[in-house]
C-alpha positions as CSV (number, residue, x, y, z in Angstrom):
1,M,0.0,0.0,0.0
2,T,1.4,3.4,-1.0
3,T,1.5,5.7,2.0
4,D,3.1,8.9,0.8
5,L,4.4,10.7,-2.2
6,P,8.2,10.5,-2.1
7,D,10.2,13.6,-2.2
8,E,11.4,14.0,-5.8
9,S,12.3,16.7,-8.2
10,N,9.6,17.7,-10.7
11,E,12.2,17.6,-13.5
12,R,11.5,15.1,-16.3
13,P,13.5,11.9,-15.7
14,A,16.8,11.4,-17.5
15,G,16.5,10.4,-21.2
16,R,15.6,12.3,-24.3
17,W,11.8,12.7,-24.6
18,S,10.1,12.4,-28.0
19,A,6.5,13.7,-28.4
20,D,6.0,11.6,-31.6
21,H,2.5,10.2,-30.7
22,D,-0.7,10.2,-32.7
23,P,-2.5,13.3,-31.5
24,H,-5.9,11.6,-31.6
25,Y,-4.5,8.8,-29.4
26,V,-3.0,11.3,-27.0
27,R,-6.3,13.1,-26.7
28,E,-8.2,9.8,-26.2
29,L,-5.7,8.6,-23.5
30,R,-5.9,12.0,-21.7
31,N,-9.7,11.8,-21.7
32,R,-9.6,8.3,-20.3
33,V,-7.2,9.3,-17.5
34,L,-9.5,12.2,-16.6
35,D,-12.6,9.9,-16.6
36,E,-11.0,7.5,-14.1
37,L,-9.7,10.3,-11.9
38,S,-13.1,12.0,-11.9
39,T,-14.9,8.9,-10.8
40,V,-12.5,8.3,-7.9
41,R,-12.5,12.0,-6.9
42,G,-16.2,12.1,-6.6
43,R,-16.3,9.2,-4.1
44,V,-13.4,10.6,-2.1
45,D,-15.1,14.0,-1.9
46,L,-18.3,12.4,-0.6
47,A,-16.2,10.4,2.0
48,N,-14.5,13.6,3.2
49,G,-17.8,15.4,3.5
50,A,-20.3,15.4,6.3
51,L,-20.9,11.7,6.3
52,D,-20.8,9.4,9.3
53,P,-17.7,7.1,9.5
54,V,-19.5,4.0,8.2
55,A,-20.9,5.8,5.2
56,A,-17.5,7.5,4.5
57,K,-15.7,4.2,4.5
58,E,-18.3,2.7,2.1
59,Q,-17.6,5.6,-0.3
60,L,-13.9,4.9,-0.1
61,R,-14.5,1.3,-0.9
62,L,-16.5,2.4,-3.9
63,A,-13.6,4.6,-4.9
64,H,-11.4,1.5,-5.1
65,S,-14.0,-0.6,-6.9
66,G,-12.8,0.2,-10.4
67,Q,-9.3,-0.9,-9.6
68,R,-10.6,-4.0,-7.9
69,L,-12.8,-4.9,-10.8
70,S,-9.8,-4.5,-13.2
71,M,-7.8,-6.8,-10.9
72,L,-10.4,-9.5,-10.9
73,Q,-10.7,-9.3,-14.7
74,D,-7.0,-9.6,-15.1
75,N,-7.0,-12.7,-13.0
76,A,-10.3,-14.2,-14.4
77,A,-8.8,-17.3,-16.0
78,W,-6.8,-18.1,-12.8
79,L,-9.9,-17.6,-10.7
80,W,-12.0,-20.0,-12.8
81,D,-9.3,-22.6,-12.6
82,H,-8.5,-22.4,-8.9
83,E,-11.5,-21.1,-7.0
84,A,-13.3,-24.3,-6.3
85,S,-10.4,-25.9,-4.5
86,L,-9.3,-22.7,-2.7
87,L,-12.8,-22.0,-1.3
88,R,-12.6,-25.3,0.6
89,Q,-9.8,-23.6,2.7
90,F,-12.3,-21.1,4.0
91,A,-14.6,-21.8,7.0
92,D,-18.3,-21.8,7.3
93,G,-19.5,-20.0,10.4
94,K,-20.9,-23.2,11.8
95,D,-17.4,-24.7,11.7
96,I,-16.1,-22.3,14.4
97,D,-16.3,-22.7,18.1
98,A,-15.1,-19.3,19.3
99,S,-13.8,-20.7,22.6
100,A,-11.7,-23.3,20.7
101,I,-10.1,-21.1,18.1
102,D,-6.4,-21.9,18.1
103,P,-4.4,-19.6,15.6
104,V,-1.3,-21.0,14.0
105,L,1.2,-19.0,12.0
106,V,2.3,-20.5,8.6
107,P,4.9,-18.9,6.4
108,V,4.1,-19.2,2.7
109,R,6.4,-21.8,1.3
110,T,4.4,-23.9,-1.2
111,Q,2.6,-22.9,-4.4
112,Q,-0.7,-24.1,-2.7
113,D,-0.1,-21.6,0.1
114,A,0.8,-18.9,-2.4
115,D,-2.4,-19.5,-4.3
116,L,-4.5,-19.3,-1.1
117,F,-2.8,-16.0,0.0
118,R,-3.5,-14.6,-3.5
119,Y,-7.1,-15.6,-3.4
120,A,-7.7,-14.3,0.1
121,T,-6.5,-10.8,-0.8
122,F,-8.8,-10.8,-3.9
123,T,-11.8,-11.0,-1.5
124,W,-11.1,-7.6,0.1
125,S,-12.7,-4.4,-1.2
126,V,-9.3,-2.6,-1.4
127,P,-6.7,-4.2,-3.7
128,V,-3.4,-4.8,-2.1
129,S,0.1,-3.7,-3.0
130,S,2.7,-6.1,-4.3
131,G,5.3,-4.6,-1.9
132,Y,8.9,-3.6,-2.3
133,G,12.2,-5.4,-2.2
134,R,12.2,-8.2,0.5
135,R,8.7,-9.7,0.7
136,S,7.6,-12.5,3.0
137,R,4.0,-13.8,3.2
138,F,2.2,-15.5,6.0
139,L,-1.1,-17.4,6.5
140,V,-2.9,-17.7,9.8
141,R,-4.9,-20.9,10.2
142,D,-7.3,-22.2,12.9
143,R,-6.0,-25.4,14.3
144,Q,-9.5,-26.5,15.3
145,N,-10.7,-26.9,11.7
146,G,-7.6,-26.2,9.5
147,K,-9.3,-23.2,7.8
148,L,-7.8,-19.9,6.9
149,M,-8.3,-17.0,9.3
150,A,-6.1,-14.2,8.0
151,V,-3.0,-13.3,5.9
152,F,-0.3,-10.7,6.2
153,A,2.9,-9.8,4.3
154,L,6.0,-7.9,5.4
155,G,8.4,-6.2,3.0
156,D,10.8,-3.3,2.6
157,P,9.3,0.1,3.6
158,V,9.2,3.1,1.3
159,I,12.5,5.0,1.6
160,A,11.0,8.3,2.6
161,Q,7.9,8.5,4.7
162,S,7.4,11.8,6.5
163,A,5.3,10.7,9.5
164,R,7.5,7.7,10.3
165,D,10.8,9.6,9.8
166,A,9.7,12.4,12.0
167,M,8.8,10.1,14.8
168,I,12.1,8.2,14.7
169,G,14.0,11.5,14.4
170,W,16.2,10.3,11.5
171,T,18.7,12.1,9.5
172,T,19.0,10.9,5.9
173,E,22.3,9.3,6.7
174,Q,20.9,7.5,9.7
175,R,17.9,6.3,7.7
176,N,20.0,4.9,4.9
177,E,22.1,3.0,7.4
178,R,19.3,1.4,9.5
179,L,16.3,1.2,7.3
180,Y,17.0,-2.5,6.7
181,S,15.7,-3.1,10.3
182,V,12.3,-1.7,9.4
183,Y,9.6,-3.8,7.7
184,D,6.3,-2.7,6.3
185,A,3.1,-4.7,6.7
186,F,1.9,-4.0,3.2
187,V,-0.8,-6.7,3.4
188,L,-2.7,-7.4,6.6
189,G,-6.2,-8.5,7.2
190,A,-8.6,-11.2,8.3
191,V,-11.0,-13.2,6.0
192,E,-14.6,-14.1,6.6
193,P,-16.1,-15.3,8.8
194,Y,-13.2,-14.7,11.2
195,R,-13.2,-11.0,10.3
196,Q,-16.5,-10.7,12.1
197,L,-14.8,-12.0,15.3
198,I,-12.3,-9.1,15.1
199,A,-9.5,-11.3,13.8
200,G,-7.9,-8.2,12.2
201,K,-6.5,-7.4,15.7
202,L,-5.1,-11.0,15.9
203,V,-3.2,-10.8,12.7
204,A,-1.9,-7.3,13.5
205,L,-0.4,-8.7,16.7
206,L,0.9,-11.8,15.0
207,S,2.9,-9.6,12.6
208,L,5.0,-8.8,15.7
209,A,5.3,-12.4,17.1
210,N,8.5,-14.1,17.9
211,E,7.9,-16.6,15.1
212,T,7.5,-13.8,12.6
213,R,10.7,-12.1,13.8
214,D,12.7,-15.4,13.8
215,F,11.5,-16.3,10.3
216,L,12.6,-12.9,8.8
217,T,15.9,-12.9,10.6
218,Q,16.8,-16.4,9.4
219,K,15.6,-15.8,5.9
220,Y,17.6,-12.6,5.3
221,R,20.6,-13.2,7.5
222,G,23.8,-12.7,5.5
223,N,22.1,-11.1,2.5
224,I,23.9,-8.2,0.8
225,T,21.6,-5.2,0.5
226,E,20.8,-4.1,-3.0
227,I,21.3,-0.4,-2.6
228,R,24.4,-0.2,-0.3
229,G,25.9,-3.5,-1.0
230,K,26.4,-4.3,2.7
231,V,25.5,-7.2,5.0
232,K,23.1,-5.8,7.7
233,D,21.2,-7.1,10.6
234,P,17.8,-8.2,9.2
235,T,16.1,-8.5,12.7
236,P,12.9,-6.4,12.6
237,L,13.1,-3.6,15.1
238,L,10.1,-1.8,13.8
239,I,7.0,-2.8,11.8
240,T,5.1,0.0,10.0
241,T,1.7,-0.1,8.4
242,S,-1.0,2.3,7.3
243,S,-4.8,2.1,7.2
244,A,-6.6,1.4,4.0
245,L,-9.7,3.6,4.6
246,G,-8.7,6.6,6.6
247,R,-8.7,6.2,10.4
248,S,-8.1,2.6,11.4
249,S,-10.3,0.6,13.8
250,I,-7.9,-2.3,13.9
251,Y,-4.7,-0.6,15.1
252,N,-6.0,2.2,17.3
253,R,-6.1,1.2,20.9
254,L,-4.6,-2.2,20.1
255,V,-3.3,-3.2,23.6
256,Y,-1.6,-6.5,24.4
257,R,-1.3,-7.3,28.1
258,G,-1.4,-3.6,29.1
259,Q,1.0,-2.4,26.3
260,T,0.0,-0.3,23.3
261,M,1.5,-2.1,20.4
262,F,0.8,0.2,17.4
263,R,1.4,3.9,17.7
264,S,-0.4,6.3,15.5
265,V,2.1,8.9,14.2
266,G,-0.1,10.9,11.9
267,F,-1.6,10.7,8.4
268,T,-0.2,10.6,4.9
269,R,-0.6,13.6,2.6
270,G,-3.2,11.7,0.5
271,Y,-1.0,11.0,-2.5
272,G,-1.0,7.7,-4.4
273,H,-1.7,5.9,-7.6
274,F,-4.6,3.5,-6.8
275,Q,-6.9,5.7,-8.8
276,F,-5.1,4.5,-11.9
277,S,-6.4,1.0,-12.8
278,N,-3.8,-1.6,-13.7
279,A,-4.8,-1.6,-17.3
280,L,-4.7,2.2,-17.5
281,F,-1.3,2.2,-15.8
282,A,0.0,-0.4,-18.3
283,E,-1.0,2.0,-21.1
284,L,0.5,5.0,-19.4
285,R,3.7,2.9,-19.0
286,D,3.8,2.1,-22.7
287,F,3.0,5.7,-23.5
288,A,5.9,6.9,-21.2
289,L,8.3,4.4,-22.6
290,G,7.3,5.2,-26.2
291,G,8.1,8.9,-25.5
292,F,11.8,8.2,-24.8
293,E,14.1,7.8,-27.8
294,D,16.5,6.0,-25.4
295,P,14.2,3.4,-23.6
296,D,17.1,2.5,-21.2
297,T,16.1,5.4,-18.8
298,K,15.6,5.5,-15.1
299,V,11.9,6.2,-15.3
300,M,11.3,2.7,-16.6
301,S,13.5,0.9,-14.1
302,T,11.7,-1.3,-11.6
303,K,14.8,-2.2,-9.6
304,Y,14.5,-1.4,-5.9
305,G,16.7,1.6,-5.2
306,S,16.3,3.2,-8.6
307,G,14.5,6.0,-7.0
308,P,11.1,6.7,-5.4
309,N,8.2,4.4,-6.3
310,W,8.4,3.2,-9.9
311,R,4.7,3.6,-10.6
312,F,4.9,7.2,-9.4
313,R,7.8,7.9,-11.8
314,V,5.9,6.4,-14.8
315,I,2.6,8.1,-14.0
316,R,4.3,11.5,-13.4
317,T,6.1,11.2,-16.7
318,A,2.9,10.3,-18.6
319,L,0.8,13.0,-16.9
320,K,3.3,15.7,-17.8
321,A,3.3,14.6,-21.4
322,L,-0.6,14.5,-21.4
323,E,-0.6,18.0,-19.8
324,I,-2.5,16.7,-16.8
325,P,-1.5,18.4,-13.5
326,E,0.6,16.3,-11.2
327,E,-1.8,17.1,-8.5
328,S,-4.0,14.4,-9.9
329,L,-1.8,12.0,-7.8
330,Q,-3.4,13.6,-4.8
331,H,-6.4,11.3,-4.1
332,N,-7.0,12.9,-0.7
333,I,-7.5,9.6,1.2
334,R,-5.3,10.4,4.2
335,R,-4.2,7.0,5.5
336,E,-3.3,6.7,9.2
337,V,0.3,5.7,9.7
338,F,1.3,3.3,12.6
339,L,4.6,2.2,14.1
340,A,4.9,-1.0,16.1
341,P,8.3,-1.4,17.8
342,T,9.4,-5.0,18.4
343,A,12.4,-4.4,20.7
344,S,13.6,-2.2,23.5
345,R,15.7,0.8,22.5
346,W,14.4,0.5,19.0
347,D,14.5,4.2,18.2
348,E,18.0,4.6,19.5
349,Y,19.2,1.7,17.4
350,L,17.5,3.1,14.3
351,R,19.2,6.4,14.8
352,G,22.6,4.7,15.2
353,E,23.0,5.8,18.8
354,T,23.4,2.2,20.0
355,D,23.9,-1.3,18.7
356,D,22.2,-2.9,21.6
357,Y,18.5,-3.9,21.7
358,E,16.4,-6.6,23.4
359,P,13.5,-8.1,21.3
360,F,10.2,-8.3,23.0
361,D,9.0,-11.8,23.9
362,L,5.7,-12.3,22.0
363,P,4.9,-16.0,21.4
364,A,2.3,-16.6,18.8
365,A,0.5,-19.1,21.1
366,D,0.2,-16.5,23.8
367,I,-1.1,-13.9,21.3
368,G,-3.7,-16.3,20.1
369,T,-4.9,-17.1,23.6
370,F,-5.1,-13.4,24.5
371,W,-7.0,-12.5,21.4
372,R,-9.5,-15.3,21.8
373,E,-10.3,-14.4,25.4
374,R,-10.2,-10.6,24.9
375,W,-12.2,-10.3,21.6
376,A,-13.3,-13.5,19.9
377,V,-15.5,-15.1,22.5
378,G,-17.3,-12.0,23.5
379,R,-17.9,-11.0,19.9
380,A,-19.3,-14.4,19.0
381,E,-21.8,-14.1,21.9
382,R,-22.9,-10.6,21.0
383,R,-23.1,-11.3,17.2
384,P,-24.0,-14.9,16.7
385,E,-25.0,-14.2,13.1
386,F,-21.4,-14.9,12.1
387,A,-22.4,-18.6,12.2
388,D,-24.6,-18.0,9.2
389,W,-21.7,-17.3,6.9
390,S,-21.0,-19.8,4.2
391,H,-17.6,-20.2,2.6
392,L,-19.4,-20.0,-0.8
393,D,-20.2,-16.4,0.1
394,N,-16.5,-15.7,-0.7
395,R,-17.0,-16.8,-4.3
396,L,-15.4,-14.3,-6.7
397,T,-16.4,-15.8,-10.0
398,A,-19.9,-14.7,-9.2
399,E,-18.6,-11.2,-10.1
400,L,-17.3,-12.6,-13.4
401,A,-20.4,-14.5,-14.4
402,R,-20.7,-12.0,-17.3
403,P,-17.7,-11.1,-19.3
404,L,-17.2,-7.8,-17.6
405,V,-15.7,-5.2,-19.8
406,T,-13.9,-2.2,-18.3
407,S,-10.8,-0.3,-18.8
408,G,-9.3,-3.2,-16.8
409,R,-8.8,-6.0,-19.2
410,T,-9.9,-5.2,-22.7
411,L,-9.9,-1.5,-23.3
412,P,-7.6,-1.1,-26.4
413,A,-5.5,1.9,-27.2
414,R,-7.6,2.9,-30.2
415,H,-11.2,2.1,-29.5
416,G,-13.7,4.7,-30.6
417,R,-15.0,7.6,-28.5
418,V,-18.1,9.6,-28.7
419,S,-18.1,12.7,-26.4
420,M,-21.3,14.1,-24.9
421,G,-19.9,16.6,-22.5
422,P,-20.1,15.1,-19.0
423,Y,-20.7,11.7,-20.6
424,S,-18.8,9.7,-23.2
425,I,-19.1,6.3,-25.0
426,A,-16.1,4.0,-25.7
427,I,-17.0,2.3,-28.9
428,G,-15.8,-1.3,-29.5
429,V,-13.8,-1.9,-26.3
430,S,-13.9,-5.7,-27.1
431,K,-15.8,-8.4,-28.8
432,E,-16.7,-11.9,-27.5
433,R,-18.2,-15.1,-28.8
434,I,-21.3,-15.8,-26.7
435,R,-24.1,-18.2,-26.4
436,G,-27.5,-17.8,-24.8
437,R,-31.1,-16.9,-25.8
438,T,-32.1,-14.2,-28.2
439,A,-34.8,-11.6,-27.5
440,N,-37.2,-14.0,-29.2
441,G,-36.2,-16.9,-26.9
442,V,-34.2,-18.8,-29.4
443,A,-31.1,-20.7,-28.0
444,D,-28.3,-19.6,-30.2
445,E,-24.7,-18.4,-30.5
446,G,-23.4,-15.1,-31.6
447,E,-20.9,-12.3,-31.2
448,A,-21.2,-9.4,-28.8
449,I,-19.4,-6.1,-29.4
450,F,-19.0,-4.2,-26.2
451,H,-19.3,-0.4,-25.7
452,K,-19.0,1.5,-22.4
453,L,-21.0,4.5,-21.2
454,E,-19.1,6.6,-18.7
455,G,-19.9,9.7,-16.7
456,D,-19.9,11.1,-13.2
457,G,-21.0,8.1,-11.0
458,L,-22.1,6.3,-14.2
459,Q,-20.3,3.3,-15.7
460,L,-22.4,0.9,-17.8
461,T,-21.2,-1.7,-20.3
462,F,-23.6,-2.6,-23.1
463,A,-23.4,-4.9,-26.0
464,D,-24.3,-4.9,-29.7
465,V,-25.2,-8.6,-30.1
466,R,-25.4,-10.3,-33.5
467,W,-26.9,-13.7,-33.3
468,A,-26.2,-16.5,-35.8
469,N,-29.9,-16.7,-36.7
470,G,-29.8,-13.1,-37.9
471,E,-31.3,-11.3,-34.9
472,R,-29.5,-8.3,-33.6
473,E,-30.0,-6.2,-30.4
474,I,-28.4,-3.7,-28.1
475,R,-28.6,-4.7,-24.4
476,G,-27.2,-3.6,-21.1
477,W,-24.5,-6.0,-19.9
478,D,-23.0,-4.8,-16.6
479,R,-23.5,-1.8,-14.3
480,H,-20.1,-2.1,-12.6
481,G,-19.8,0.5,-9.8
482,S,-23.0,2.4,-10.8
483,G,-25.9,2.3,-8.3
484,A,-28.0,-0.8,-7.7
485,E,-30.9,0.9,-9.4
486,Y,-29.1,0.6,-12.8
487,E,-29.7,-3.2,-12.6
488,A,-33.0,-2.3,-14.3
489,L,-31.0,-1.8,-17.5
490,I,-29.0,-5.0,-17.4
491,G,-30.4,-7.7,-19.8
492,R,-33.7,-5.9,-20.1
493,L,-35.3,-3.2,-22.3
494,R,-33.2,-4.1,-25.2
495,I,-33.3,-2.3,-28.5
496,G,-33.9,-4.6,-31.4
497,I,-32.1,-3.9,-34.7
498,H,-33.7,-5.1,-37.9
499,A,-33.1,-4.8,-41.6
500,A,-34.6,-1.6,-43.1
501,E,-36.2,-3.3,-46.1
502,R,-36.7,0.0,-47.9
503,Y,-32.9,0.7,-47.8
504,R,-30.4,-1.8,-49.0
505,G,-27.6,-2.4,-46.6
506,M,-29.2,-0.4,-43.8
507,S,-30.8,-1.3,-40.4
508,V,-33.4,0.3,-38.3
509,A,-33.8,0.7,-34.5
510,E,-36.7,2.2,-32.7
511,I,-36.1,5.2,-30.3
512,R,-38.1,5.0,-27.1
513,L,-37.3,6.7,-23.8
514,I,-37.1,4.8,-20.6
515,R,-39.3,5.6,-17.6
516,V,-37.7,5.1,-14.2
517,P,-39.6,2.4,-12.2
518,E,-41.9,3.4,-9.4
519,A,-42.6,1.2,-6.3
520,D,-43.4,-2.4,-7.2
521,Q,-43.0,-1.7,-10.9
522,G,-40.3,-2.4,-13.4
523,A,-38.6,0.1,-15.7
524,Q,-40.5,0.7,-19.0
525,V,-40.0,2.3,-22.3
526,Y,-42.7,4.3,-24.1
527,K,-43.5,5.8,-27.5
528,T,-41.5,9.0,-27.8
529,T,-41.6,12.0,-30.1
530,D,-38.7,14.0,-31.5
531,M,-39.8,17.0,-29.5
532,E,-39.8,14.9,-26.3
533,L,-36.2,13.9,-27.0
534,T,-35.1,17.5,-27.6
535,T,-36.8,18.5,-24.3
536,T,-35.2,15.7,-22.4
537,F,-31.6,16.1,-23.6
538,G,-31.5,19.8,-24.6
539,F,-30.5,19.2,-28.3
540,S,-32.1,17.7,-31.4
541,V,-31.3,14.0,-31.4
542,A,-32.3,13.7,-35.0
543,G,-30.0,16.6,-36.0
544,A,-27.2,15.2,-33.9
545,L,-27.3,11.7,-35.5
546,D,-27.5,13.3,-38.9
547,S,-24.3,15.2,-38.3
548,L,-22.6,12.3,-36.4
549,T,-23.3,9.4,-38.7
550,E,-25.7,10.6,-41.4
551,A,-28.4,8.4,-39.8
552,L,-32.0,9.2,-40.6
553,V,-34.4,9.8,-37.7
554,G,-38.2,10.0,-38.0
555,P,-41.5,8.1,-37.6
556,R,-41.5,4.6,-39.1
557,G,-44.3,5.7,-41.5
558,E,-42.2,8.4,-43.1
559,L,-38.9,6.4,-43.1
560,L,-40.1,3.0,-43.9
561,Q,-43.6,3.6,-45.4
562,D,-44.9,1.6,-42.6
563,S,-48.7,1.9,-42.4
564,G,-49.2,-0.4,-39.4
565,S,-49.9,0.4,-35.8
566,R,-46.3,1.5,-35.2
567,K,-46.2,4.0,-38.0
568,N,-45.8,6.9,-35.6
569,Q,-43.0,5.3,-33.6
570,L,-39.8,7.2,-33.8
571,A,-36.9,5.2,-35.4
572,A,-33.3,5.6,-36.7
573,V,-32.1,4.2,-40.0
574,F,-28.3,3.6,-40.3
575,D,-25.7,1.7,-42.2
576,N,-25.4,-2.0,-41.3
577,G,-21.7,-1.5,-40.4
578,D,-22.4,1.5,-38.2
579,L,-21.5,0.8,-34.6
580,V,-22.0,4.4,-33.4
581,T,-25.7,5.1,-34.1
582,P,-27.2,2.2,-32.1
583,A,-24.7,2.9,-29.3
584,V,-25.6,6.5,-29.0
585,V,-29.4,5.6,-29.1
586,W,-28.9,3.1,-26.3
587,A,-26.7,5.5,-24.2
588,L,-29.2,8.4,-24.5
589,T,-32.6,6.6,-24.2
590,R,-31.5,4.0,-21.6
591,G,-28.4,5.0,-19.5
592,I,-28.4,8.8,-19.6
593,A,-32.2,9.1,-19.6
594,F,-32.4,6.9,-16.5
595,K,-29.7,9.0,-14.7
596,L,-31.5,12.2,-15.5
597,Q,-34.8,10.9,-14.0
598,A,-33.2,9.2,-11.0
599,D,-30.8,12.0,-10.1
600,Q,-32.3,15.5,-10.4
601,S,-28.8,17.0,-10.0
602,A,-27.4,15.0,-12.9
603,A,-25.6,17.0,-15.6
604,M,-27.2,17.4,-19.0
605,P,-25.4,15.8,-22.0
606,K,-24.1,17.8,-24.8
607,T,-24.5,17.2,-28.5
608,P,-22.6,14.0,-29.4
609,T,-19.3,14.5,-31.3
610,I,-16.7,12.0,-32.5
611,A,-13.6,12.3,-30.4
612,T,-12.0,9.2,-31.8
613,R,-13.2,7.2,-34.8
614,A,-15.0,4.0,-34.2
615,P,-13.0,0.8,-35.1
616,K,-14.2,-1.6,-37.7
617,V,-15.5,-4.9,-36.3
618,D,-12.3,-6.8,-37.4
619,E,-10.2,-4.1,-35.5
620,I,-11.8,-4.8,-32.2
621,P,-9.8,-7.2,-29.9
622,D,-11.2,-10.6,-29.1
623,G,-12.0,-11.6,-25.6
624,H,-12.6,-15.1,-24.2
625,Y,-15.5,-17.4,-25.0
626,S,-18.3,-16.7,-22.6
627,A,-21.9,-18.0,-21.9
628,F,-24.9,-16.3,-20.6
629,D,-28.6,-17.1,-20.2
630,V,-31.0,-14.3,-21.2
């Protein structure tokens, strides 16, 4: 977990920079960075407002949801392959007798343990860091049933951390000499259902246990440090960590046998890079690398000791080239910083004033007994609902039941982009082979081309589905981090696309606005006039589509010479290969219309314009084969 923005010059890193990038791609990448930053910033601003602590933390979890979704997508294949066996390592609540919990500390040594550690961290709402330099992982199991209770990992701390350094009273020279005796708990937390029994406090104490100290000392004894090239004492004298969501309820007032174990020393300045999803960071990295005529430059070095946080260096370089202020790295989540000494005279040792220290005696067994009697038994009595937890409730593939499409896994560098002011549509982010049932109930296979509607608090993936039997439709696919009310758009209220028989090589789609559902009623669409569309969105949809794609908009009777009962229904006629027109129609009449009705303060869209041309179908990257039942 990144805790602070390292002190570093604002000068561009060494290497000759070349600005030889496609200007359209640069504009598209800049817009995507601003889109992601805007979504996170809105959540953080809500959390920092006049919300109660529980609501504030929920907003911060939502601020991390985009990165977490990206992470799950990046690991989807691994999750499908391993989840069934790993879930058996998690307890059901009924498997736990709180009075018999017997924690045992297990260093990760096997691939099976590594897989379990990895899966456990995926279940948390805040994605974890991969750490720096030395990295050691640990599992905590319950001896009574063999199930997983918690995990933690210790690694090298960041070189410069203002709150920590001020507390120790370090000079730069002293820090460089003795930083090797400091470890950072960059991963630390309990898993369900033990989390409900306050096992977070147990795992925090176990990070200080004799067994943890002895393992680290033995593992790193005699190692030559990477930066200074010296052999140093690897015994942990100090463990540092920071809260994930503002003020911590785990570390504050964590007392063991009368001694406060974790000391709060302040808060970070609210800088970091979690607001850049892994996929967007990968693109910024390629962008930054492509800008250097000499790629062998320090900004791209991942080696520990090459300078302050590598991701910071890459993002700073890319932001400067995109003309985005570096202040975007300030996410304003001020994480609480904690120090946990593990020996007497720890601070004097770290300042180089003495070479003598005496490690505290903290046996893991004693810690387990203390925690069980102090917290677990009482919590189990007060909140017996923990026993209702099923290990299947941890299942992550449930979130991947649909082929989720976000900037996480499949967003290519050159997908199309339609700008509508505060909203935009990414056209053709991926395509997938699918199987399922068509709108007419026919079991079939087909191809789904995915688009994404984005705006303030709005993130909806929808699909242009072409079935093998010739049917075509636009349907909502996933609401991602948007509110639960947007589930009304997922898989329902589709827009059928049919051959426009009067026009060779063209298709037709009806334009009907959505009506937000009332109590005990589902969302509906209704017959809509051109004037109603203009009133709803503030511009002429017919004129906009004519300018955008040369699509024709009007009543079916006028466009198609339809004399039936639907002759007055508004429709759009467009080229068969046009991906933009049906995407804009769905975005306006479903996603944006829903938001405007559900949120009276929602921003009005602007007339659609092409920011980046839409790709042809054969230019859209393929995803994996997926199935869904509609």
